C-alpha positions in Angstrom: 118.7 76.7 122.8 119.1 74.3 119.9 119.4 75.5 116.3 118.1 73.1 113.6 119.8 73.3 110.3 118.1 72.0 107.2 120.1 69.4 105.3 121.9 70.7 102.3 120.7 67.9 100.1 117.1 66.9 99.9 117.0 63.2 98.9 113.3 63.5 98.0 114.0 66.4 95.6 111.2 68.6 97.0 111.0 72.3 96.2 111.6 74.6 99.1 111.3 78.4 99.7 113.9 80.7 101.0 113.9 81.9 104.6 110.7 83.8 105.4 112.9 86.5 106.9 113.6 87.5 103.3 110.1 89.1 103.4 111.8 91.9 105.3 114.8 92.1 103.0 113.4 91.9 99.5 111.1 95.0 99.7 114.1 97.1 100.9 116.2 95.8 98.0 113.4 96.7 95.5 113.1 100.2 97.0 116.9 100.6 96.5 116.4 100.0 92.8 113.7 102.7 92.7 115.7 105.3 94.6 116.2 107.6 91.6 112.5 108.0 90.6 111.6 108.3 94.3 114.0 111.2 94.9 113.1 112.8 91.6 109.4 112.8 92.5 109.9 113.8 96.1 112.0 116.8 95.1 111.1 117.8 91.6 107.4 117.3 91.5 106.9 118.8 94.9 108.8 121.9 93.9 106.6 122.3 90.8 103.0 121.7 92.1 103.4 122.0 95.8 103.2 118.7 97.6 102.0 116.1 95.1 105.5 114.6 94.7 105.3 112.9 98.1 102.1 111.0 97.1 103.7 109.9 93.9 106.8 108.8 95.7 104.6 106.9 98.2 102.8 105.1 95.4 106.1 104.0 93.7 107.4 102.9 97.1 104.3 100.8 97.6 104.9 99.2 94.2 108.5 98.4 95.2 107.3 96.7 98.4 104.7 94.6 96.5 107.4 93.5 94.0 109.6 92.5 96.9 106.9 90.2 98.4 106.2 88.7 94.9 109.9 88.0 94.5 109.8 85.9 97.6 106.6 84.0 96.9 107.7 83.2 93.3 111.1 81.9 94.1 111.8 78.3 95.2 114.8 75.9 95.0 115.8 72.3 95.5 119.1 70.6 96.0 119.4 66.9 95.0 122.4 64.6 94.8 122.6 65.4 91.1 121.4 69.1 90.7 121.0 72.5 92.2 117.9 74.2 90.8 116.3 77.6 91.3 112.8 78.4 90.0 111.7 82.0 89.8 109.3 84.3 88.0 105.6 85.1 87.9 104.6 85.8 84.3 107.7 84.1 82.9 108.8 81.1 84.9 112.5 80.2 84.7 114.3 77.2 86.1 118.1 77.4 86.4 119.8 74.1 86.8 123.5 73.4 87.8 124.6 69.8 87.8 126.6 69.0 90.9 129.6 67.7 88.9 129.8 71.1 87.1 130.1 73.2 90.2 133.4 75.1 90.3 133.0 77.7 93.0 130.6 78.4 95.9 130.5 82.0 97.3 128.7 82.9 100.5 128.1 86.6 101.0 126.2 88.6 103.6 125.6 92.3 103.3 124.5 94.4 106.3 120.8 93.7 105.8 121.4 90.0 105.5 123.5 90.0 108.7 120.8 91.8 110.7 118.3 89.0 109.9 120.8 86.2 110.1 120.7 85.5 106.4 123.3 84.8 103.6 123.4 84.6 99.8 124.9 81.5 98.2 126.2 81.8 94.6 127.0 78.5 92.8 129.4 79.0 89.9 129.9 76.7 87.0 133.1 78.0 85.6 131.9 80.5 83.0 133.9 83.7 83.1 131.6 86.1 81.2 129.9 89.0 83.0 126.4 87.9 82.2 126.5 84.5 83.8 126.9 84.7 87.6 125.8 81.2 88.4 122.8 80.1 90.4 122.0 82.3 93.4 120.1 81.3 96.5 119.5 84.7 98.0 118.0 84.2 101.4 119.2 81.1 103.2 119.8 81.2 106.9 123.4 81.7 107.8 123.8 78.3 109.3 122.1 76.6 106.3 124.3 78.6 103.9 127.5 77.4 105.6 126.1 73.8 105.6 125.4 74.0 101.9 128.8 75.6 101.2 130.6 72.7 102.9 128.3 70.1 101.2 128.8 71.3 97.6 132.6 71.7 97.5 134.4 70.2 100.5 135.2 66.6 99.9 134.2 64.3 102.7 136.8 62.3 104.5 137.4 58.7 103.2 135.4 56.0 104.7 137.2 54.1 107.5 138.7 50.7 106.6 137.3 47.9 108.8 139.8 47.1 111.5 142.0 50.1 110.9 142.6 53.0 113.2 140.1 55.9 112.7 141.6 58.8 110.8 141.0 62.3 112.1 139.3 64.7 109.8 141.9 67.0 108.0 142.2 70.3 109.8 142.1 73.7 108.3 145.6 75.2 107.8 145.8 79.0 107.8 148.0 80.4 105.0 147.5 84.2 105.5 145.6 86.4 107.9 145.2 90.2 107.5 147.7 92.2 109.4 146.2 95.6 110.4 149.5 97.2 109.3 148.6 96.3 105.7 145.9 99.0 105.7 148.7 101.5 104.9 148.6 100.1 101.4 145.0 101.1 101.0 145.6 104.7 99.7 147.9 103.2 96.9 145.2 100.9 95.4 143.3 103.8 93.7 140.0 102.0 94.4 138.8 105.4 95.6 138.7 106.5 91.9 135.9 104.1 91.5 134.1 105.7 94.4 134.5 109.1 92.8 133.0 107.8 89.6 130.1 106.2 91.3 129.3 109.2 93.5 129.6 111.5 90.4 127.3 109.3 88.4 124.7 109.1 91.3 125.0 112.8 92.0 124.6 113.9 88.4 121.6 111.6 87.9 119.9 112.9 91.1 120.6 116.5 90.0 119.2 116.0 86.5 116.1 114.1 87.6 115.2 116.5 90.5 116.1 119.6 88.5 118.2 121.1 91.4 120.4 124.1 90.6 123.7 123.3 92.4 124.9 126.9 92.0 122.2 128.0 94.5 123.6 125.7 97.2 125.6 127.9 99.5 128.5 125.4 100.0 128.9 124.7 96.3 128.6 128.4 95.5 131.3 129.3 98.0 133.7 126.7 96.6 133.2 127.9 93.0 133.7 131.6 94.0 136.9 130.7 95.8 138.3 128.9 92.8 137.3 131.7 90.4 139.3 134.1 92.5 142.5 132.1 92.1 144.7 131.9 89.0 143.8 129.0 86.7 146.9 126.9 87.4 146.4 127.3 91.2 142.7 126.4 90.8 143.7 123.2 88.9 146.2 122.3 91.6 143.7 122.8 94.3 141.1 120.6 92.6 143.7 117.9 91.9 144.8 118.0 95.6 141.2 117.6 96.7 140.8 114.6 94.3 144.0 113.0 95.6 143.0 113.4 99.3 139.5 112.1 98.6 140.9 109.2 96.6 143.3 108.2 99.4 140.6 108.4 102.1 138.1 106.5 100.0 140.6 103.9 99.0 141.6 103.3 102.6 137.9 103.0 103.6 137.3 100.6 100.7 140.3 98.5 101.8 139.0 98.1 105.3 135.4 97.4 104.1 136.6 94.8 101.6 139.4 93.0 103.4 138.7 93.3 107.1 138.9 89.8 108.8 140.6 88.5 105.7 141.7 84.9 106.1 143.2 82.4 103.5 143.2 78.8 104.5 143.7 75.4 103.0 141.4 72.6 103.9 142.5 69.0 103.9 139.6 68.2 101.5 141.7 69.9 98.7 140.2 73.4 98.7 141.4 76.9 99.4 139.0 79.0 101.4 139.0 82.9 101.5 136.9 84.8 104.0 136.9 88.6 104.0 134.7 91.7 104.5 133.5 94.0 107.3 130.0 95.1 106.5 129.5 92.6 103.7 131.2 89.3 104.4 132.2 86.9 101.6 133.4 83.3 101.7 134.9 81.9 98.5 136.1 78.3 98.1 138.4 77.2 95.2 139.1 73.6 94.5 142.9 73.2 94.2 142.5 70.7 91.4 141.0 73.7 89.4 144.0 75.9 90.2 146.3 76.5 87.2 148.7 79.0 88.7 148.9 82.4 90.4 149.3 86.0 89.4 151.4 88.5 91.3 149.9 91.9 90.6 151.8 95.2 91.3 150.0 98.4 90.3 152.4 101.3 89.8 151.5 103.2 93.0 151.4 100.0 95.1 154.8 99.0 93.6 156.3 102.3 94.7 155.7 101.3 98.3 156.9 97.7 97.6 153.4 96.2 97.8 151.6 93.6 95.7 148.5 91.3 95.7 148.0 87.7 94.7 145.3 86.4 92.4 144.3 82.8 91.5 144.5 81.5 88.0 141.7 78.9 88.2 138.8 77.6 86.2 135.5 78.7 87.4 136.4 82.3 88.6 134.6 85.2 86.9 137.7 87.3 85.8 135.4 89.5 83.7 134.0 91.0 86.9 137.4 91.9 88.3 139.5 90.1 91.0 137.5 91.3 94.0 134.0 90.7 92.6 135.1 87.6 90.6 136.5 85.9 93.7 140.1 85.3 92.4 141.8 87.4 95.1 144.0 85.3 97.3 145.8 88.1 99.1 144.9 91.8 99.4 147.5 94.5 98.9 150.3 93.6 101.3 154.2 93.7 101.4 155.6 92.2 98.2 157.7 89.7 100.1 154.7 88.3 101.9 152.7 88.2 98.7 155.4 86.2 97.0 155.6 83.8 100.0 151.8 83.3 100.0 151.7 82.7 96.2 154.5 80.1 96.6 152.7 78.4 99.4 149.5 78.2 97.4 151.2 76.5 94.4 153.6 74.4 96.4 156.9 76.0 95.3 158.4 79.5 95.7 160.9 79.1 92.8 158.6 80.6 90.0 158.0 83.7 92.2 161.7 84.4 92.8 163.5 83.1 89.8 165.4 85.6 87.6 163.7 86.3 84.3 165.1 86.3 80.8 165.1 89.9 79.5 163.7 90.6 76.0 166.5 92.7 74.7 167.0 96.2 73.1 164.6 95.6 70.2 161.7 95.1 72.5 162.7 98.2 74.5 162.9 100.3 71.3 159.4 99.2 70.4 158.0 100.5 73.6 159.9 103.8 73.4 158.8 104.3 69.8 155.2 103.7 70.5 155.1 105.9 73.6 156.9 108.8 71.9 154.7 108.5 68.7 151.4 108.7 70.7 152.8 111.6 72.8 153.9 113.5 69.8 150.5 113.2 68.2 148.8 114.6 71.3 151.3 117.5 71.5 150.6 118.3 67.8 146.8 118.3 68.5 147.3 120.7 71.4 149.5 122.9 69.2 146.8 123.0 66.5 144.2 124.0 69.1 146.5 126.9 70.2 147.1 128.1 66.6 143.6 127.6 65.2 141.2 127.7 68.1 142.9 130.3 70.3 143.8 127.9 73.2 146.3 129.4 75.7 150.0 128.8 75.0 150.5 127.4 78.5 148.5 124.4 77.4 151.1 123.7 74.7 154.1 124.2 77.1 152.4 122.0 79.6 151.8 119.2 77.0 155.6 119.1 76.4 156.0 117.6 79.9 154.3 114.5 78.5 157.5 113.6 76.6 159.7 112.7 79.6 156.7 111.0 81.2 156.2 108.9 78.2 159.9 108.0 78.0 159.9 107.0 81.7 156.8 104.9 81.2 158.3 103.1 78.1 161.5 102.5 80.1 159.6 100.9 82.9 157.5 98.8 80.5 160.7 97.5 78.9 162.3 96.8 82.3 159.2 94.8 83.3 159.4 92.5 80.3 160.7 89.0 81.1 160.0 85.3 81.1 161.3 82.0 82.5 160.7 78.3 82.0 161.0 76.1 85.0 160.1 72.4 85.4 156.3 72.4 85.4 156.0 76.2 85.3 155.9 79.0 82.7 156.6 82.4 84.1 155.9 85.6 82.2 155.9 89.3 83.3 154.8 92.5 81.6 153.1 95.8 82.3 153.9 99.1 83.9 150.8 100.8 85.2 149.9 97.4 86.4 152.9 95.0 86.3 151.8 91.4 86.4 153.8 88.3 86.9 151.9 85.2 85.7 153.0 81.7 87.0 151.2 79.1 84.9 151.4 75.3 85.1 152.8 73.9 81.9 150.4 70.9 82.0 147.5 73.4 82.0 148.5 74.8 78.6 146.2 73.5 75.9 147.5 75.5 72.9 150.0 78.0 71.6 149.5 81.1 69.5 152.4 82.9 67.8 151.5 86.3 66.4 153.6 89.0 64.8 152.5 92.4 63.5 154.1 94.2 60.6 156.3 96.2 63.0 157.2 93.1 65.0 158.3 91.3 61.9 160.5 94.2 60.9 162.1 94.0 64.4 162.4 90.2 64.2 160.1 89.7 67.2 156.9 87.7 67.9 154.4 87.2 70.7 153.9 83.7 72.2 150.6 83.2 73.9 149.7 80.2 76.0 146.0 79.3 76.1 144.5 77.6 79.1 141.0 76.9 80.6 141.6 79.0 83.7 141.8 82.7 84.6 142.2 85.1 81.6 142.7 82.0 79.4 145.5 83.7 77.4 148.9 84.4 78.9 151.5 86.1 76.6 155.3 86.3 76.4 155.6 89.6 74.6 158.1 90.6 71.9 160.6 87.7 71.9 162.7 86.4 69.0 160.9 83.7 67.1 163.6 81.1 67.9 163.1 81.8 71.7 159.3 81.6 71.4 159.6 78.2 69.6 162.1 77.0 72.3 159.8 77.9 75.1 156.7 76.3 73.5 158.5 73.1 72.6 160.2 72.7 76.0 157.1 73.6 78.0 154.7 71.2 76.3 156.7 68.7 74.2 154.9 67.5 71.0 152.1 70.1 71.0 153.7 72.5 68.5 155.6 70.1 66.2 152.6 69.0 64.2 152.1 72.6 63.0 155.7 73.3 62.0 157.2 72.8 58.6 159.6 70.0 58.4 
């Protein structure tokens, strides 16, 4: 059987529709948005007037199905040698246009429903990093057409053969990293399960509120509450905390598998990095290496305790406002730190910035962190003491709050120990953070400006913060709490001539 794939570029510029198989997907997606009113009507209204809730729910479901059909028939697109355009809307027609020369990223994603019908969603990004601009989406191409478009928009074609010369083979894909199943052991230390707890709590509370269900009448919930009431309060708190920890670990591991199964990072000879990952929802992200400004080695506290880390790209065109996973900047999921450093070095072409010793920021920077941590902790303890004396709170709350002092001191010590920077040929390296320690490796030729800031307390300590501005990633990368002379030395050496025009003679 032969499969025909539509060409990615339509030279005639004609408008086309998405795959007709989306007629089976769009209605389901619209029903998903109406899940809360559907459940509220099916449960709440039925309990009040004996059976009418089902008809109301059926009516709302029918509206969702109609909206799904309308979404398909009112959406069209065209791809020309100059533009990618999407036109949608019934009452309000909108045409989104992306010039081909402004395309920075192309993501191909397929969730479960897409994969059942052999479909995919293509998102064309233009380099804007805000949360509201996600680029132009073609939600409903066939999987083959999506892959064809993905290659057409970002992968550079091989150079034309020279007459009389030997034909040159097309550059091959070079794998840089592939998921090792042993890395799943880092899943419980990512704390992504906390997000799942928040989402489930929000969905559950909304369903309970809209359906007017009394949870205390549910036998399982009532049994758990009765069991906790029979235990002393500290024991009950420990039991709840243990349950949260276990659920978080399990949910984080499941999230790791779902998000990073079949992970593969590869380099194409066309000058692009390609990331493929996902179990139920697959995602393909392509990053042009000429847009790459550096890498970030991220080490959250729990992940660092088991010597793990992950690698993120610092590049123009990635939506850092959505987070690494959703924004597409992830280059390596949580993995052994040594492997993460090697992969980051391979991506940027040198391992020196990932392994070089950093210049420490000295005792004054350490005192600033200790002072701030103890000040905030002392204020919290005084608030708890006031509640005990004035509001009748139990004394054990005050004695428990005193444990925050050594915790704050340890956190301040770790933050001070994480501070550091280095300047290598072509690279600026800076590191800071404790709950999430980040090591930024930034190309010096990507720096387009410097900011030197000093608060009142920094000036009293003789310190300043040097911030490099760039067009990629977070756009601001700081060297925290260094002497002013060192900040000026780094700025002048990294980008000669950029700072002199603003300095007094």
